[in-house]
C-alpha positions as CSV (number, residue, x, y, z in Angstrom):
1,M,35.5,-1.8,-5.0
2,S,38.8,-3.8,-5.1
3,L,38.9,-7.2,-6.8
4,A,40.7,-10.0,-5.1
5,L,43.0,-11.2,-7.9
6,C,45.0,-14.4,-7.4
7,A,48.2,-15.0,-9.4
8,H,49.2,-18.4,-10.8
9,H,46.0,-20.0,-9.4
10,D,45.7,-23.8,-9.5
11,L,42.6,-24.9,-11.4
12,S,43.2,-28.7,-11.2
13,R,40.3,-29.0,-8.7
14,D,38.1,-26.6,-10.7
15,N,37.5,-29.0,-13.6
16,T,35.8,-32.4,-13.3
17,L,38.4,-34.1,-15.6
18,G,41.0,-33.2,-13.0
19,L,43.4,-31.8,-15.6
20,P,46.4,-29.8,-14.3
21,C,46.1,-26.2,-15.1
22,R,47.2,-22.8,-13.8
23,A,45.7,-19.5,-14.4
24,E,48.0,-16.5,-14.8
25,R,45.3,-14.4,-12.9
26,F,42.1,-15.6,-11.3
27,V,39.1,-13.8,-9.8
28,A,35.8,-15.0,-8.5
29,P,33.3,-12.1,-8.6
30,A,30.5,-12.5,-6.1
31,G,28.0,-10.2,-7.8
32,P,27.2,-8.4,-11.1
33,A,29.1,-5.2,-10.1
34,E,32.3,-7.2,-9.4
35,L,31.8,-9.1,-12.6
36,R,31.6,-6.0,-14.7
37,E,34.6,-4.6,-12.8
38,A,36.6,-7.8,-13.7
39,L,35.6,-7.6,-17.3
40,G,36.5,-3.9,-17.5
41,L,39.9,-4.6,-16.0
42,A,40.6,-7.3,-18.6
43,R,39.6,-4.9,-21.4
44,R,41.8,-2.1,-20.1
45,E,44.8,-4.3,-19.6
46,G,44.3,-6.2,-22.8
47,W,44.3,-9.5,-20.9
48,P,43.0,-12.7,-22.6
49,L,39.8,-13.7,-20.8
50,T,38.6,-17.2,-19.9
51,L,35.2,-17.8,-18.2
52,L,35.1,-20.8,-15.9
53,G,32.0,-22.3,-14.3
54,G,31.8,-25.7,-12.7
55,G,34.4,-27.0,-15.2
56,S,32.3,-30.0,-16.0
57,N,32.2,-29.6,-19.8
58,L,35.6,-28.0,-20.3
59,I,39.1,-29.2,-21.2
60,L,41.7,-27.1,-19.6
61,P,45.2,-26.6,-21.0
62,A,48.2,-26.6,-18.7
63,W,48.4,-22.8,-18.7
64,L,45.7,-20.1,-19.1
65,P,47.2,-16.7,-19.7
66,G,45.4,-13.4,-18.9
67,L,42.5,-13.5,-16.5
68,V,40.2,-16.4,-15.6
69,V,36.8,-15.2,-14.3
70,H,35.0,-17.7,-12.1
71,P,31.5,-16.2,-11.3
72,A,30.5,-16.9,-7.6
73,M,26.9,-15.7,-7.7
74,T,25.0,-18.4,-5.9
75,S,21.5,-17.1,-5.1
76,W,18.2,-18.5,-6.4
77,W,14.5,-17.6,-5.8
78,L,11.0,-18.4,-6.9
79,E,8.4,-16.2,-8.6
80,E,4.8,-17.3,-8.7
81,R,3.1,-16.8,-12.0
82,G,-0.4,-18.4,-12.1
83,S,-0.1,-22.1,-12.4
84,E,3.5,-21.8,-13.2
85,V,6.5,-21.0,-11.1
86,L,9.5,-19.1,-12.4
87,V,12.9,-20.1,-10.9
88,H,15.6,-17.5,-11.0
89,A,19.1,-19.1,-10.6
90,E,22.4,-17.2,-10.7
91,A,25.3,-18.5,-12.6
92,A,27.2,-20.3,-9.8
93,V,24.2,-22.2,-8.4
94,V,25.1,-25.9,-8.6
95,W,22.7,-27.4,-11.1
96,H,22.0,-30.7,-9.3
97,E,21.5,-29.1,-6.0
98,L,18.9,-26.8,-7.6
99,V,17.1,-29.7,-9.3
100,M,16.8,-31.6,-6.0
101,A,15.6,-28.6,-4.1
102,L,12.9,-27.8,-6.7
103,A,11.8,-31.5,-6.9
104,A,11.5,-31.5,-3.1
105,R,9.2,-28.5,-3.3
106,G,7.0,-30.4,-5.8
107,L,7.9,-28.4,-8.8
108,W,8.0,-30.2,-12.1
109,G,10.2,-29.7,-15.1
110,T,13.8,-30.2,-14.0
111,E,13.6,-33.6,-12.3
112,N,14.8,-35.6,-15.4
113,L,17.9,-33.5,-15.4
114,A,19.1,-34.5,-11.9
115,L,22.8,-35.3,-11.3
116,I,24.0,-33.5,-14.4
117,P,27.3,-31.9,-13.1
118,G,28.1,-28.2,-13.4
119,Q,26.6,-24.9,-12.6
120,C,23.6,-23.1,-13.9
121,G,25.6,-20.6,-16.0
122,A,26.9,-23.3,-18.2
123,A,23.6,-25.1,-18.7
124,P,22.3,-23.1,-21.7
125,I,25.6,-23.3,-23.6
126,Q,25.2,-26.9,-24.6
127,N,21.4,-27.1,-23.9
128,I,21.9,-29.8,-21.3
129,G,19.6,-32.8,-21.6
130,A,18.8,-36.2,-20.2
131,Y,16.1,-38.8,-20.1
132,G,13.9,-37.1,-22.8
133,V,14.2,-33.6,-21.4
134,E,16.3,-30.6,-22.5
135,L,16.9,-27.3,-20.8
136,S,15.2,-25.6,-23.8
137,D,11.9,-27.3,-22.8
138,I,11.8,-25.2,-19.6
139,I,13.9,-22.1,-20.2
140,E,12.1,-18.8,-19.9
141,A,15.0,-16.3,-20.2
142,V,18.8,-16.1,-20.0
143,H,20.4,-13.0,-18.4
144,L,23.9,-12.2,-19.6
145,V,26.6,-9.5,-19.8
146,H,28.5,-8.6,-23.0
147,L,32.3,-8.9,-22.6
148,D,33.1,-6.0,-24.9
149,D,31.3,-3.3,-23.0
150,G,29.7,-4.8,-19.9
151,R,26.1,-4.1,-21.0
152,E,23.5,-6.4,-19.7
153,A,20.9,-8.2,-21.8
154,V,18.1,-10.8,-21.5
155,L,17.5,-13.4,-24.2
156,A,14.2,-15.1,-24.8
157,P,14.3,-18.8,-25.7
158,A,13.9,-18.2,-29.4
159,A,17.0,-16.0,-29.4
160,C,19.1,-18.7,-27.8
161,A,18.9,-20.9,-31.0
162,F,18.7,-24.1,-28.9
163,G,19.4,-27.4,-30.7
164,Y,20.7,-30.8,-29.7
165,R,23.7,-30.0,-27.4
166,D,23.8,-26.6,-29.1
167,S,22.9,-23.0,-28.7
168,V,23.8,-19.5,-29.8
169,F,26.4,-19.5,-27.0
170,K,28.4,-22.0,-29.0
171,G,27.8,-20.0,-32.2
172,A,27.4,-16.3,-32.7
173,L,27.8,-15.4,-29.0
174,E,30.6,-17.8,-28.2
175,G,33.4,-15.9,-26.4
176,R,31.3,-12.7,-26.4
177,V,29.1,-13.0,-23.3
178,V,28.9,-14.4,-19.8
179,I,25.7,-15.8,-18.5
180,T,24.7,-14.4,-15.1
181,R,21.3,-15.9,-14.4
182,L,18.7,-18.4,-15.8
183,V,15.0,-18.1,-15.5
184,L,13.3,-21.5,-15.6
185,R,9.5,-22.2,-16.2
186,L,8.3,-24.9,-13.9
187,S,4.8,-26.2,-12.9
188,R,3.1,-27.5,-9.7
189,T,1.0,-29.8,-11.9
190,P,2.5,-33.3,-12.1
191,R,4.0,-33.8,-15.5
192,P,6.2,-36.9,-15.3
193,R,8.1,-37.8,-18.5
194,L,9.1,-41.4,-18.1
195,G,9.5,-42.7,-21.6
196,Y,13.3,-42.9,-21.6
197,G,15.1,-46.2,-20.8
198,D,13.8,-48.0,-17.7
199,L,12.8,-44.9,-15.8
200,A,9.1,-45.9,-15.7
201,A,9.9,-49.4,-14.5
202,R,11.5,-48.0,-11.4
203,L,8.5,-45.8,-10.4
204,G,4.9,-46.3,-9.4
205,A,1.9,-45.1,-11.3
206,S,1.9,-41.5,-9.9
207,P,5.5,-40.6,-8.8
208,S,6.4,-37.3,-7.2
209,A,8.9,-35.0,-8.8
210,L,11.4,-36.0,-6.1
211,E,10.9,-39.7,-6.7
212,V,11.6,-39.2,-10.4
213,A,14.7,-37.2,-9.6
214,E,15.9,-39.8,-7.2
215,A,15.3,-42.6,-9.8
216,V,17.3,-40.6,-12.4
217,C,20.1,-40.3,-9.9
218,A,20.1,-44.0,-9.2
219,I,20.3,-44.9,-12.9
220,R,23.1,-42.4,-13.5
221,R,25.1,-43.6,-10.5
222,E,24.9,-47.2,-11.8
223,K,26.3,-46.2,-15.2
224,L,28.5,-43.1,-14.6
225,P,31.6,-42.6,-12.5
226,D,31.7,-39.9,-9.8
227,P,34.0,-37.1,-11.0
228,A,35.2,-36.7,-7.4
229,V,36.5,-40.2,-7.5
230,L,37.5,-40.7,-11.2
231,G,38.0,-37.6,-13.4
232,N,35.6,-37.3,-16.2
233,A,33.4,-34.8,-18.0
234,G,30.3,-37.0,-18.3
235,S,29.4,-37.9,-21.9
236,F,32.5,-37.1,-23.9
237,F,30.8,-37.4,-27.3
238,K,27.5,-36.2,-28.7
239,N,25.1,-38.9,-29.9
240,P,25.5,-38.5,-33.7
241,V,22.5,-37.5,-35.9
242,V,22.9,-39.1,-39.3
243,A,21.0,-39.3,-42.6
244,A,18.2,-41.8,-42.7
245,D,19.8,-43.8,-45.5
246,L,23.0,-44.3,-43.5
247,A,21.0,-45.2,-40.4
248,G,19.0,-47.7,-42.4
249,T,22.1,-49.4,-43.8
250,L,23.6,-49.6,-40.4
251,A,20.4,-51.0,-38.9
252,K,20.3,-53.8,-41.5
253,A,23.9,-54.7,-40.7
254,H,23.4,-54.3,-36.9
255,P,19.8,-55.2,-36.0
256,T,20.3,-54.4,-32.3
257,M,21.6,-50.9,-32.9
258,P,19.7,-48.3,-30.9
259,H,18.4,-45.6,-33.2
260,F,15.9,-42.7,-32.8
261,P,14.1,-41.0,-35.7
262,Q,14.2,-37.2,-35.5
263,P,11.6,-34.7,-36.6
264,D,13.7,-33.6,-39.5
265,G,13.9,-37.1,-41.0
266,R,17.4,-37.8,-39.7
267,V,18.2,-40.5,-37.1
268,K,20.0,-40.2,-33.8
269,L,22.4,-43.0,-33.0
270,A,23.9,-43.9,-29.6
271,A,27.5,-42.9,-29.5
272,G,28.2,-45.2,-26.5
273,W,26.8,-48.2,-28.4
274,L,29.0,-47.4,-31.4
275,I,32.1,-47.1,-29.2
276,D,31.2,-50.3,-27.3
277,Q,30.9,-52.2,-30.6
278,C,34.4,-51.2,-31.5
279,G,35.5,-53.2,-28.4
280,L,36.7,-50.1,-26.6
281,K,34.7,-50.2,-23.4
282,G,37.3,-50.5,-20.6
283,W,40.2,-49.7,-23.0
284,R,43.0,-47.7,-21.4
285,Q,46.0,-46.0,-22.9
286,G,48.3,-44.0,-20.6
287,H,46.5,-41.8,-18.2
288,F,43.1,-42.0,-19.9
289,G,40.5,-44.7,-20.7
290,V,37.0,-45.6,-21.8
291,H,34.9,-46.2,-18.8
292,E,34.2,-49.9,-18.1
293,R,30.4,-49.5,-17.7
294,Q,29.6,-46.6,-20.0
295,A,31.6,-46.3,-23.2
296,L,30.4,-42.7,-23.8
297,V,32.5,-41.6,-20.8
298,L,36.2,-41.0,-21.1
299,V,38.0,-41.1,-17.7
300,H,41.2,-39.6,-16.4
301,F,43.2,-41.8,-14.0
302,G,45.5,-38.9,-13.0
303,G,48.7,-37.5,-14.3
304,G,47.5,-36.8,-17.8
305,S,47.3,-33.6,-19.8
306,A,44.8,-32.0,-22.2
307,V,47.0,-32.9,-25.2
308,E,47.0,-36.6,-24.2
309,L,43.3,-36.6,-23.6
310,L,42.5,-35.1,-27.1
311,D,44.8,-37.6,-28.7
312,F,43.0,-40.5,-26.9
313,A,39.6,-39.1,-27.8
314,A,40.7,-38.9,-31.5
315,R,41.7,-42.6,-31.4
316,V,38.2,-43.5,-30.1
317,A,36.5,-41.4,-32.8
318,D,38.7,-42.8,-35.5
319,A,37.7,-46.4,-34.5
320,V,34.0,-45.5,-34.8
321,R,34.5,-43.8,-38.1
322,E,36.5,-46.6,-39.6
323,R,33.9,-49.3,-38.6
324,F,30.6,-47.4,-39.0
325,G,31.3,-44.4,-41.2
326,V,30.0,-42.1,-38.5
327,T,31.8,-39.1,-37.2
328,L,31.7,-38.4,-33.5
329,E,31.8,-34.9,-32.1
330,Q,33.1,-34.2,-28.7
331,E,31.0,-32.4,-26.1
332,P,33.5,-30.8,-23.8
333,R,34.9,-27.5,-25.1
334,L,38.6,-26.7,-25.1
335,A,39.2,-23.6,-23.0
336,V,40.6,-20.9,-25.3
337,P,41.0,-17.4,-23.9
338,A,39.1,-14.7,-25.8
């Protein structure tokens, strides 16, 4: 087998922020064997390694040395298991396309996660979530390959250490594995979850999975910019989870502040609301800005760099910390070769 390596490959279209970036070497393995060959080549040559999926939650620097591996496995299939259906989806399957295909088949579980950008391989890393549902609610298994020796493994949900926008892939396994396939646990029994925002108001008494997914898409399109039109990585900051006493103090000072009690006694706040209250919605500096309709989204107008973006994001976070005493944590990860 001979890998098709590309030199000085342009990655500006391979990240939704539209940041200019070139890879010293680039390969897109179309199957597990090619993937293991690429990983082995990087090990033998001592090349720094960067894994790239859909680029929807990644901040790319101007130059990535070594080898960038962009998995191109795009198959998915169903496995019947009693009243449940297991969905096997390889790493390069586009998440939103999969969600809509499953909803059209009357399968329940992923419909609230429609229109989240990116590919399936990246979904477990930050435990993607929206409208009251997280990937951890429906995950059955995660297939992966270890970078150090190419061995394959399958993780059960408990081993993934899922949390709010968090997982073992951002902790103990960060930079050590590549996710090759997800197995999702869905149902043919209607299980609509409509308690978030105005989702229920847009739907009838007994919506189909596809109707729920389409309603989610409509809401997201009203609030969020299309990365194909205006560069962005979706929500740039996590919704902060703070101590109950701090949340209580802020709620007294700001009675309209959205806040959501958590099972551990802490309280989740809405990062977009905090940014908006700082008067930053629509604020622009240089090549970057805060989106005019959704303050949680930072947008790239073109011509900017990762360094400029991180400086802009820091200014937004500083404003929130100075006014509310709350620290914001960014969601997109900075690409650092392993």
